N, C-alpha and C positions, 0 to 999 in steps of 0.2 A: 533194502538194496540201494535205493536212491541215496541214502545217507552215505554209504560207502563210496559211491561214485563221486559224490561231491567232495568227500574227505580225501580221497586218493586221486582225484582228477580223472576218473575213468569214463567220462562220457561227454563232459562239456567241452565244446570247442572254444579255442581262444577267440576273443573278439577281434574282428579285423581292425587294423590300424586306421585311425581317422586320416582323411586325406591331408597332405601337406599344404601349408599355406604358401603364398607367393613369397619369394625371398625378400628380406628387408636388408638394405645396405646399412652398415655401421662401421665407421673408421676403416674402410677398405675390406671389410669382411661381409660375407653374405650369411644372414641368419635365416634358417628354414625351420619354422615351427611345425611340429608333427605330433600333437598330443595323442596319447594312447587311450582309447576307450577301455574302461575297466569298471565293471559293476555299476553301470549307469552314470559313471563319472569319467572325467578325463584327467590323465596323469601328464604332468609337464614333461615334454620330451622334444628333442629337435636336434639340429646339427648346425655347426658353424663351418663355413668354407672360405678358402682364400687361395688365390693363384700365387704360387711361389715357385720361381724357377721354371715357369712354363708348365707347371703341373698343378692340378687342383688338389689341395689338401683338405681333408674333412675330419672334424672332431664331432662325434655323436655323444649326446648326453641324455640322461633320464633322471628325474628327481622324484622325491617322495610326495610332492605337493599334488593334491587332488582338487578338482573344481567340478561343480555340477554343470557349468556352462562351457561349451567348447571355446567360445570367443574369449572368455576369461582365462582359460588355459593357454590359448595362443598368446595373449598379452603377457601373461606371467612367463611363458617360455622366452619371449623376446627380451623381457627384463633380465631373466637369468642369463641368457646368452650375452647380453651387453655387459653384465657384471663379469662373466668369464673372460670376455675380451679385454675389459679394463684391467683385470688382475693379471692376465697372462700374455696378452699380445701375441706376437709370432711364436713365442715359446710354447704355445698351445699345441703346435705340431712338432 
């Protein structure tokens, strides 16, 4: 029975998200790393925010990259967000 629960998701609760890190400023954007705990590892995830026209715009992202250490996942999230900002700038919103 336990096999079917795992196979079809009938009993396991989703892991709570790891707490967000403090925002990191980069080229006028705020990067908030929020790696997702998943199977004993952490998935790269976070958001990029910017004030535009008196309103806070937010772009959330999640990537396939997994790390065993939360701090490594936070560092990778910040690097990914910087790349997203460099490639898109304000067009991100």
